[in-house]
C-alpha positions in Angstrom: -0.1 0.1 0.1 1.4 3.3 -0.8 2.4 5.8 1.7 -0.2 8.4 2.3 1.9 11.2 3.5 5.0 12.7 2.2 7.2 12.5 5.1 10.0 14.8 3.7 7.5 17.6 2.9 6.2 17.2 6.4 9.7 17.9 7.8 10.2 20.8 5.3 6.7 22.2 6.3 7.8 22.3 10.2 11.1 23.7 9.4 9.2 26.6 7.5 7.1 27.3 10.6 10.4 27.0 12.9 12.0 29.8 10.6 9.1 32.4 10.4 7.9 31.7 13.8 5.5 28.8 15.0 1.9 29.6 15.9 1.6 27.9 19.3 -1.8 28.6 20.6 -3.1 24.8 19.9 0.3 23.2 20.7 0.6 25.4 24.1 -3.0 24.3 25.1 -2.3 20.7 24.5 1.1 20.9 26.2 -0.4 22.6 29.3 -3.1 19.9 29.5 -0.5 17.2 29.5 1.4 18.7 32.2 -1.6 19.4 34.2 -2.6 15.5 33.9 1.1 14.5 34.8 1.2 16.7 37.8 -2.2 14.9 39.0 -0.3 11.6 39.3 2.2 13.1 41.9 4.5 10.8 40.4 8.4 11.8 39.7 9.7 10.3 36.4 13.1 9.4 35.5 13.5 9.6 31.9 11.1 11.2 29.4 10.8 11.2 25.7 8.9 14.2 24.1 7.9 13.6 20.5 7.0 16.9 18.7 8.4 20.1 20.4 7.7 23.3 18.5 8.8 25.4 21.7 12.4 24.8 22.8 11.3 25.8 26.2 9.0 22.7 26.7 11.8 20.2 28.0 12.6 22.9 30.9 9.0 22.9 31.7 8.9 19.2 32.3 11.9 19.1 34.6 9.5 19.7 37.6 8.5 16.1 37.1 11.1 14.5 35.1 15.0 14.1 35.6 16.1 13.8 31.9 14.1 14.6 28.9 15.0 13.6 25.3 13.5 15.4 22.5 12.4 14.2 19.0 10.6 16.1 16.3 9.7 15.4 12.6 11.3 19.0 11.7 15.1 19.0 12.0 14.9 22.7 13.0 12.3 22.3 15.9 14.6 19.2 17.0 17.8 21.2 16.9 16.4 24.3 18.9 15.0 21.8 21.8 18.7 20.1 21.6 17.1 16.9 20.1 17.0 14.9 17.0 14.6 14.3 14.0 12.1 11.4 14.1 9.8 9.6 11.7 7.7 8.0 14.2 6.9 4.9 12.2 10.6 4.4 11.1 12.9 4.8 13.9 14.9 2.6 16.1 13.9 3.1 19.5 15.9 2.1 22.6 14.4 -0.8 24.4 12.8 0.1 27.9 14.3 3.4 28.3 11.5 5.8 29.2 9.1 5.8 31.8 7.1 8.9 30.3 6.6 9.5 26.5 4.8 12.6 25.5 3.6 13.1 21.9 2.3 16.3 20.9 0.6 17.0 17.7 2.5 14.7 15.1 0.9 11.1 15.2 -1.9 12.1 12.9 0.8 12.5 10.0 2.6 9.2 10.1 2.0 6.3 7.5 1.8 3.5 9.8 0.1 4.9 12.9 0.0 1.1 14.6 3.6 0.6 13.9 4.3 4.2 15.6 2.5 3.2 18.6 4.4 -0.2 19.0 7.7 1.5 18.3 6.8 4.0 21.3 5.6 0.9 23.2 9.1 -0.9 22.7 11.0 2.3 24.3 9.2 2.3 27.4 9.7 0.5 30.8 7.1 -1.3 32.5 4.5 0.6 34.3 4.9 3.9 32.6 3.0 6.5 31.0 2.3 7.3 27.5 0.4 10.6 26.9 -0.5 12.9 24.2 -2.9 14.5 21.8 -3.1 15.0 18.0 -5.9 16.3 15.7 -9.0 14.1 15.3 -11.6 13.5 12.5 -13.7 16.7 13.0 -10.8 19.2 12.5 -11.5 22.0 10.0 -15.1 21.3 9.0 -15.2 25.1 7.6 -12.1 24.5 5.4 -13.5 21.1 4.0 -16.6 23.2 3.0 -14.2 25.6 1.3 -12.0 23.2 -0.7 -15.2 21.3 -1.8 -16.5 24.6 -3.4 -13.0 25.3 -5.0 -13.1 22.0 -6.5 -16.5 22.6 -8.0 -15.1 25.5 -10.2 -12.9 22.9 -11.7 -15.6 20.0 -11.9 -13.0 17.9 -9.9 -12.1 16.9 -6.4 -8.4 16.6 -5.1 -7.2 15.9 -1.7 -6.8 19.2 0.3 -7.4 18.1 4.0 -5.8 15.1 5.9 -7.9 12.0 6.8 -8.1 11.7 10.5 -8.4 9.0 13.3 -11.8 8.9 15.0 -11.9 9.0 18.8 -13.6 5.6 18.9 -10.8 4.0 17.1 -7.9 5.3 19.5 -8.3 3.1 22.4 -8.5 -0.2 20.5 -5.3 0.7 18.5 -3.3 1.7 21.7 -4.7 -1.8 23.1 -3.6 -3.5 20.2 0.2 -2.1 20.5 0.4 -3.4 24.2 -0.8 -0.3 26.2 -3.5 -0.9 28.9 -6.0 1.3 30.6 -6.2 3.7 27.6 -8.2 6.9 28.1 -9.3 9.1 25.2 -10.7 12.7 25.5 -12.2 15.0 22.8 -11.3 19.0 23.1 -13.0 21.0 20.3 -11.5 24.2 20.1 -13.1 27.0 18.2 -11.1 29.9 16.5 -12.6 33.0 14.7 -11.1 33.9 11.4 -11.5 37.0 9.2 -10.7 35.1 6.0 -9.6 31.8 4.5 -6.2 33.5 3.9 -5.8 34.0 7.4 -6.4 30.6 8.4 -4.2 29.2 5.9 -1.5 31.7 7.4 -2.0 30.1 10.7 -2.0 26.6 9.5 1.4 27.1 7.8 2.8 28.8 11.1 1.3 25.4 12.9 3.3 23.3 10.2 -0.1 21.9 9.4 -0.7 22.4 5.7 -1.2 19.5 3.3 1.3 17.0 3.5 -0.4 14.2 1.6 1.5 12.5 -1.2 -1.1 12.6 -3.6 -2.4 16.4 -3.2 -3.8 18.8 -5.6 -2.0 21.7 -7.2 -2.4 24.9 -5.5 -5.7 26.7 -6.1 -5.8 29.1 -9.2 -7.5 32.4 -8.7 -11.1 31.5 -9.4 -10.7 28.5 -7.0 -9.4 30.3 -4.4 -12.2 32.9 -4.8 -15.0 30.3 -4.7 -13.3 28.6 -1.6 -13.1 32.0 0.2 -16.8 32.9 -0.4 -17.9 29.5 0.8 -15.6 29.9 4.0 -17.0 33.2 4.5 -20.5 32.3 4.0 -21.5 35.8 4.1 -20.1 36.6 7.6 -17.3 38.9 8.6 -15.8 36.3 10.5 -15.9 32.2 10.4 -15.6 29.9 13.3 -13.5 27.1 12.7 -13.1 24.0 14.8 -10.3 22.1 15.7 -10.8 18.7 17.3 -8.1 17.5 19.6 -8.0 13.8 20.7 -6.1 13.7 24.1 -5.1 10.4 25.2 -3.2 8.5 28.0 -2.3 4.8 28.5 0.1 2.8 30.6 2.6 0.1 29.8 1.9 -3.2 31.8 3.8 -3.7 35.3 5.6 -6.8 35.0 5.8 -7.5 38.7 
């Protein structure tokens, strides 16, 4: 089966966001939520892996509960800024049983083999360890999807503009299949208001979250963009867009 995502392009898009200045409002919301959940456990962790680090200050903020933090990011520039290294989550060589905490922030929705990515994370974790994180879910960007359908209608064709997503009901079973126990999945739907389709596109670029599908359409021509912009606005001065975030937590079994 051919790969769905272009992993080299994904790295390039994250590097572009790193160079121009990353938009962090969603990433920060997710990271703060993870910190709060970890803090509620009242447990001190020895060795953590942070996958996805658009803010180089995040590892230091983990130090309240973790002795040592390794950083991996799909984007070389994000990784280097945090003193880490690049990763493709479904194509890396994880150290066996090194970590008692793994955080994955905002990247697992764009891997080609999601079950394999989970198994590799599981391989890197010690018994009785926590895997926690979040990524975009299936109801993300409905207004953008409507706009892209209107743009495609102008050319009497359809091309993939928006990523397919994992549904919340599928995530817990996938974690279980990878060897995790006690999985918990929560859905956070975040609404943001945009003055135009162009403004939304700018935010997505700054998040490193634009289209990285291997099979994707060409950039919109003027008449397509105008049609998409009109559908996005829908006669209003501002449009509410929704970001669905799937939060998850699961544990590795205690082998005692």
